[in-house]
C-alpha positions as CSV (number, residue, x, y, z in Angstrom):
1,M,16.5,8.9,2.2
2,K,14.3,5.9,4.0
3,S,14.2,2.6,3.0
4,D,12.6,0.4,6.0
5,L,9.7,-1.8,4.9
6,A,7.6,-1.2,7.4
7,S,7.2,2.5,6.8
8,A,8.8,4.2,3.4
9,R,6.0,3.9,1.0
10,P,4.1,6.2,1.2
11,A,0.3,5.7,2.0
12,G,-1.6,8.5,1.3
13,R,-0.6,12.5,1.8
14,P,0.9,14.0,5.4
15,F,-1.4,16.5,7.1
16,T,-1.4,18.2,10.3
17,L,-3.3,17.2,13.3
18,G,-3.2,19.3,16.9
19,G,-0.1,21.3,15.4
20,C,1.5,18.3,14.8
21,L,2.6,16.9,11.1
22,Y,1.9,13.4,10.1
23,R,3.0,11.0,7.3
24,P,0.7,7.8,6.5
25,A,3.1,5.0,5.1
26,Q,2.4,1.5,4.5
27,D,3.7,-1.2,5.9
28,C,4.8,-3.6,3.5
29,S,7.0,-5.5,6.2
30,Q,4.6,-8.6,5.7
31,T,3.0,-8.1,2.1
32,Y,2.5,-5.0,0.2
33,G,0.0,-2.5,1.6
34,G,-0.5,-5.0,4.7
35,A,-1.3,-2.0,7.1
36,V,-1.0,1.9,7.2
37,T,1.2,3.5,10.3
38,V,1.1,6.6,10.3
39,M,4.3,8.0,11.5
40,K,4.4,11.4,13.6
41,V,7.3,13.5,11.7
42,E,9.4,15.2,14.9
43,A,12.4,17.0,12.5
44,L,12.1,18.2,8.9
45,T,14.8,20.5,7.8
46,P,17.2,20.5,4.8
47,T,19.0,18.4,6.5
48,A,17.5,16.7,9.5
49,F,14.6,14.2,8.9
50,R,13.1,12.2,11.8
51,E,9.9,10.5,12.5
52,T,8.4,8.4,15.0
53,P,5.1,5.4,14.6
54,A,2.2,7.0,16.3
55,L,-0.8,4.9,15.1
56,R,-0.7,1.7,13.4
57,L,-4.4,0.6,11.5
58,E,-4.3,-3.3,10.9
59,P,-6.8,-4.5,8.9
60,D,-10.2,-5.6,10.2
61,P,-10.4,-9.8,9.9
62,S,-14.1,-9.4,9.6
63,S,-14.4,-7.1,7.8
64,P,-14.8,-7.7,3.7
65,Y,-11.1,-6.5,2.7
66,P,-9.3,-8.6,5.6
67,D,-5.9,-8.3,3.8
68,G,-4.7,-5.7,4.3
69,R,-5.0,-1.5,4.7
70,H,-3.0,0.7,1.6
71,H,-4.0,4.2,1.4
72,L,-4.7,7.1,4.4
73,V,-6.2,10.1,4.0
74,I,-7.6,13.0,5.7
75,D,-9.1,16.1,4.3
76,G,-10.7,18.3,6.4
77,T,-13.6,16.4,7.9
78,R,-13.4,13.4,5.8
79,V,-11.3,10.6,6.2
80,Y,-10.7,8.1,3.2
81,L,-9.3,4.4,4.5
82,D,-9.0,1.7,1.6
83,G,-8.7,-2.4,2.3
84,K,-7.4,-5.1,0.1
85,K,-8.7,-8.1,-0.5
86,Q,-6.7,-11.0,-2.2
87,R,-8.5,-13.6,-4.3
88,F,-8.0,-15.8,-7.1
89,D,-10.8,-15.4,-9.9
90,Y,-10.4,-18.4,-12.3
91,L,-12.9,-17.1,-14.5
92,L,-9.8,-14.3,-15.1
93,W,-7.1,-16.5,-15.3
94,L,-8.2,-18.4,-17.8
95,K,-9.7,-15.3,-20.0
96,A,-5.9,-14.4,-19.4
97,W,-4.4,-17.7,-20.7
98,T,-6.7,-18.0,-24.1
99,R,-5.4,-14.7,-25.1
100,R,-1.9,-15.5,-24.5
101,P,-1.4,-19.1,-23.7
102,W,2.5,-18.6,-24.3
103,S,3.0,-16.0,-21.5
104,F,2.6,-18.2,-19.2
105,V,5.3,-20.9,-20.5
106,P,9.0,-20.2,-18.5
107,G,11.1,-18.9,-21.2
108,A,8.3,-18.7,-24.1
109,R,8.5,-15.8,-26.1
110,S,5.5,-14.0,-28.0
111,V,5.4,-14.2,-31.7
112,P,4.9,-11.4,-33.8
113,G,1.8,-11.0,-35.5
114,P,1.3,-10.4,-39.3
């Protein structure tokens, strides 16, 4: 079992390259899905597991998704890498608030309908 914020959460399925096994992992040490770290699996047996960081994929600040990297999939000749963009959408918040205004009040509870 792994409990490291920088590499415990999966970020895609494992893949092989050059005869080596790699496991994409989310780096959540700064924020959820902040970056993807590709971990090289050094040992994998029923009694032992060891991996080391091989590559870190950080977000590009000038890209449309500058706030993180979340997922990496290598599928044959294709590579899929997604990004994260955080923004506050006032209209979406207002729509949610008008549907259930009590849900934004600390300690308030919903009243069952008829």
